[in-house]
C-alpha positions as a printed Julia matrix, in Angstrom:
196×3 Matrix{Float64}:
 126.44   91.28  65.74
 128.96   93.07  63.5
 129.91   89.72  61.97
 126.22   89.02  61.27
 125.77   92.41  59.64
 128.88   91.86  57.54
 127.6    88.45  56.43
 124.23   89.89  55.44
 126.02   92.74  53.66
 128.02   90.25  51.61
 124.8    88.36  50.81
 123.09   91.58  49.68
 126.06   92.46  47.5
 125.92   89.0   45.94
 122.21   89.28  45.23
 122.62   92.75  43.76
 125.46   91.53  41.6
 123.33   88.65  40.3
 120.34   90.93  39.84
 122.29   93.36  37.69
 123.31   90.51  35.41
 120.11   88.52  35.14
 117.18   90.17  36.91
 114.08   91.63  35.37
 112.73   92.81  38.74
 114.54   93.68  42.0
 112.9    93.52  45.41
 112.02   96.9   46.9
 112.95   96.02  50.47
 111.56   99.21  51.99
 108.07   98.49  50.65
 108.04   94.71  51.14
 107.02   92.73  54.2
 106.82   89.15  55.38
 104.58   88.76  58.42
 103.88   85.78  60.64
 101.42   85.19  63.46
 102.23   83.46  66.73
  99.48   82.12  68.97
 100.19   81.65  72.67
  98.05   80.09  75.4
  95.63   78.97  72.65
  93.96   82.38  72.41
  96.44   85.27  72.1
  97.58   85.99  68.53
 100.36   88.48  67.71
 101.78   89.57  64.36
 105.53   89.76  63.78
 107.67   90.62  60.76
 111.09   90.47  59.15
 112.78   93.69  58.0
 115.83   92.3   56.21
 114.74   91.1   52.77
 116.67   90.96  49.51
 115.76   89.26  46.24
 114.95   89.4   42.57
 112.9    87.85  39.76
 115.04   86.81  36.8
 114.23   87.27  33.14
 113.4    83.56  32.83
 111.08   83.63  35.85
 113.55   82.37  38.45
 112.86   83.88  41.86
 115.38   84.23  44.69
 114.59   85.7   48.09
 116.68   85.83  51.26
 115.33   86.67  54.72
 117.69   87.92  57.43
 116.37   86.09  60.49
 118.21   88.49  62.8
 115.81   91.16  61.53
 112.81   89.55  63.23
 110.61   92.25  64.78
 108.06   91.45  67.48
 107.95   94.97  69.01
 109.45   93.58  72.22
 113.3    93.66  72.25
 113.78   90.75  74.66
 111.42   88.62  72.58
 113.35   89.5   69.42
 116.53   88.34  71.14
 114.92   85.1   72.34
 113.58   84.31  68.88
 117.01   84.88  67.36
 118.81   82.75  69.95
 116.33   80.05  70.97
 114.13   79.58  67.91
 116.0    80.53  64.74
 119.51   79.97  66.19
 120.79   82.69  63.89
 124.44   82.15  64.83
 124.23   78.86  62.91
 121.33   79.66  60.56
 121.38   83.42  59.83
 119.09   83.37  56.78
 116.07   81.65  55.32
 115.96   81.43  51.53
 113.16   80.98  49.04
 113.6    79.8   45.45
 110.91   79.39  42.82
 110.24   79.39  39.09
 107.46   81.56  37.67
 106.14   81.09  34.16
 107.52   84.01  32.09
 104.07   84.25  30.45
 102.64   85.22  33.85
 105.22   87.98  34.21
 104.51   89.21  30.69
 100.76   89.34  31.35
 101.28   91.21  34.6
 103.77   93.64  33.05
 101.17   94.52  30.42
  98.66   95.48  33.12
  97.01   92.18  34.0
  96.41   90.59  37.38
  97.18   86.91  37.83
  96.2    84.64  40.73
  98.18   81.42  40.8
  99.87   78.88  43.06
 103.65   78.9   42.9
 105.73   75.89  44.02
 108.6    77.21  46.14
 111.57   75.71  47.93
 111.99   77.11  51.44
 115.29   76.55  53.21
 114.89   77.31  56.91
 117.03   76.2   59.85
 119.12   74.05  57.51
 116.13   72.1   56.14
 114.65   72.53  52.68
 110.99   71.77  52.01
 108.68   72.34  49.04
 105.57   74.45  49.56
 102.7    75.6   47.36
 102.25   79.35  47.82
  99.0    80.97  46.6
  99.72   84.47  45.3
  98.17   87.33  43.39
 100.57   89.16  41.09
  99.85   92.58  39.6
 101.63   95.67  38.31
 101.04   99.42  38.24
 103.48   99.78  35.35
 106.44  100.92  37.4
 106.46   98.07  39.9
 105.33   94.48  40.29
 103.59   93.27  43.46
 103.3    89.73  44.79
 100.87   89.22  47.68
  99.72   86.02  49.32
  96.13   85.14  48.41
  95.74   83.39  51.74
  98.13   82.68  54.64
 100.8    80.03  54.14
 100.96   77.65  57.1
 104.52   76.82  58.19
 104.81   73.87  60.58
 107.7    74.1   63.04
 108.18   70.33  62.96
 108.97   70.42  59.23
 112.01   72.62  59.86
 113.36   71.27  63.12
 112.0    74.19  65.13
 109.83   72.4   67.72
 112.59   72.38  70.35
 113.02   76.12  69.81
 109.29   76.74  70.25
 109.37   74.72  73.46
 112.37   76.72  74.71
 110.47   79.96  74.03
 107.42   78.62  75.85
 109.45   77.73  78.94
 111.42   80.96  79.16
 108.24   83.03  78.74
 106.28   80.95  81.28
 103.48   80.15  78.81
 101.18   77.14  78.72
 101.36   76.73  74.94
 102.76   78.26  71.76
 101.32   77.01  68.5
 103.76   75.17  66.23
 101.64   75.95  63.13
 102.37   79.51  62.0
 100.44   81.49  59.35
 102.74   83.56  57.12
 101.71   86.3   54.69
 103.66   88.04  51.93
 103.48   91.52  50.5
 106.43   91.88  48.13
 107.07   94.77  45.79
 109.58   94.65  42.94
 110.95   97.44  40.78
 112.48   97.25  37.31
 116.09   96.09  37.47
 118.65   98.37  35.81
 119.62   97.35  32.3
């Protein structure tokens, strides 16, 4: 675990270093969440989250976000451990990363007090596999911060990222009939002005 924390610490330091050089907005990790919903036995839905987020939006609209998969929170410690070990295999794949390009004109409009709803093409790297996704978001600002929220849930399919075997392993160890392999994900990200 200490090695994992050290690795994430190095990643955070790298992101902060990049952000200080090129970022317009830095992620406010304490006020940002990524949630996902699991459905078991075809009828029981539960919401989970990730607590370890770091990222920035660059001056040219480039977006970088890293998710510490060890930070998964299901409110049940043994389930957290099983997700880390059986599903995400965090020893081999400790982080998921998101990269995107946002039109600087969108950022300028939002920074001046506007609200923009758009669909952003992103590249998600999860479990060693990178896929392109279209993410519908609403972007707005209160002047001191910039918020990015999902306009509707993003559906992540386990099969696209080599996670079906992990889902099956979770199902067996928990003694369930089914666990859905299509997972709705929602974003609520808040960014603050990066230091000059």
